[in-house]
C-alpha positions in Angstrom: -48.7 -44.3 12.4 -48.6 -42.0 15.4 -51.2 -40.5 17.6 -52.8 -37.4 16.2 -51.1 -34.1 17.2 -53.9 -31.6 16.3 -51.5 -28.7 15.6 -49.4 -30.8 13.2 -52.4 -32.2 11.4 -53.9 -28.7 11.1 -50.6 -27.4 9.6 -50.8 -30.2 7.0 -54.5 -29.6 6.2 -53.7 -25.9 5.7 -50.8 -26.7 3.3 -53.1 -28.8 1.1 -56.0 -26.3 0.7 -56.8 -24.8 -2.7 -55.2 -27.6 -4.5 -56.6 -30.4 -6.7 -56.2 -33.5 -4.6 -57.2 -37.1 -4.5 -59.2 -38.4 -1.6 -59.6 -41.8 -0.1 -62.4 -42.0 2.5 -63.4 -45.3 4.2 -65.6 -46.2 7.1 -66.6 -49.6 8.5 -68.4 -50.6 11.7 -67.3 -54.1 11.0 -69.4 -54.9 8.0 -68.2 -58.5 8.2 -68.9 -58.7 11.9 -72.5 -59.5 11.2 -71.4 -62.9 9.9 -70.3 -63.8 13.4 -72.8 -61.7 15.5 -76.2 -60.9 14.0 -76.8 -58.1 16.6 -74.0 -56.1 14.9 -75.3 -53.6 12.3 -73.1 -53.9 9.2 -72.1 -50.6 7.7 -69.3 -49.4 5.4 -68.4 -46.6 3.1 -65.6 -46.4 0.6 -64.6 -43.8 -2.0 -61.2 -43.6 -3.5 -59.2 -41.6 -6.1 -61.9 -38.9 -6.4 -60.7 -35.4 -7.1 -61.5 -32.7 -4.6 -60.5 -29.1 -3.8 -61.2 -27.6 -0.4 -61.0 -23.9 0.6 -61.0 -24.4 4.3 -60.2 -27.4 6.5 -60.0 -28.0 10.2 -59.4 -30.6 12.8 -61.3 -30.4 16.1 -62.2 -32.4 19.2 -60.3 -33.8 22.1 -59.7 -37.2 20.6 -60.9 -39.1 18.7 -60.8 -36.1 16.3 -63.0 -34.8 13.5 -61.8 -33.3 10.2 -64.1 -31.1 8.0 -63.1 -29.9 4.5 -65.2 -27.2 3.0 -65.5 -27.4 -0.8 -67.2 -25.1 -3.3 -70.4 -27.2 -3.3 -70.4 -29.0 0.0 -68.4 -30.7 2.7 -66.3 -33.7 3.4 -66.5 -34.7 7.1 -64.8 -37.5 9.0 -65.0 -38.4 12.7 -63.3 -40.9 15.0 -59.8 -40.2 13.8 -57.0 -41.2 16.2 -53.8 -41.6 14.2 -51.9 -40.0 11.3 -48.9 -40.5 9.1 -47.0 -38.7 6.4 -45.0 -40.4 3.8 -42.3 -39.6 1.2 -45.0 -38.6 -1.3 -46.4 -35.9 1.0 -49.7 -37.6 1.5 -51.8 -36.9 4.6 -53.1 -40.2 6.0 -55.5 -40.1 8.9 -57.1 -43.1 10.5 -59.3 -44.1 13.4 -58.7 -47.3 15.3 -61.0 -48.9 17.8 -60.0 -50.2 21.2 -58.8 -53.5 19.6 -56.6 -51.6 17.1 -58.9 -52.3 14.2 -59.4 -49.7 11.5 -62.8 -48.0 11.7 -62.3 -44.8 9.6 -59.7 -43.5 7.2 -59.3 -40.1 5.5 -56.4 -39.7 3.1 -55.4 -36.8 0.8 -52.8 -36.8 -1.9 -51.7 -34.9 -5.0 -51.4 -38.3 -6.7 -53.9 -41.2 -7.0 -53.8 -43.9 -4.3 
């Protein structure tokens, strides 16, 4: 993975709009951290291989970044993104890592299931 270059990520978002895609969206504040430190609030979200289609998408912020995808009946929004990757299957993979390098958030889009 490499640090997000907003213009490149925006280009990729634009290339995926108005297509049926699969989404993987994941967020964790360290849900398992509460086992070691009860002052930590455990929170996590996970959705995978759900079909979406968005008509408009954008990346914003100065880093960490936010991505919003406008769909016919709502929005998908992800914040805290720091890195991205593309692979041979043309998937857009965005992730946010904390100061220790641990995954905090992930937003992935693909024409094929994950």
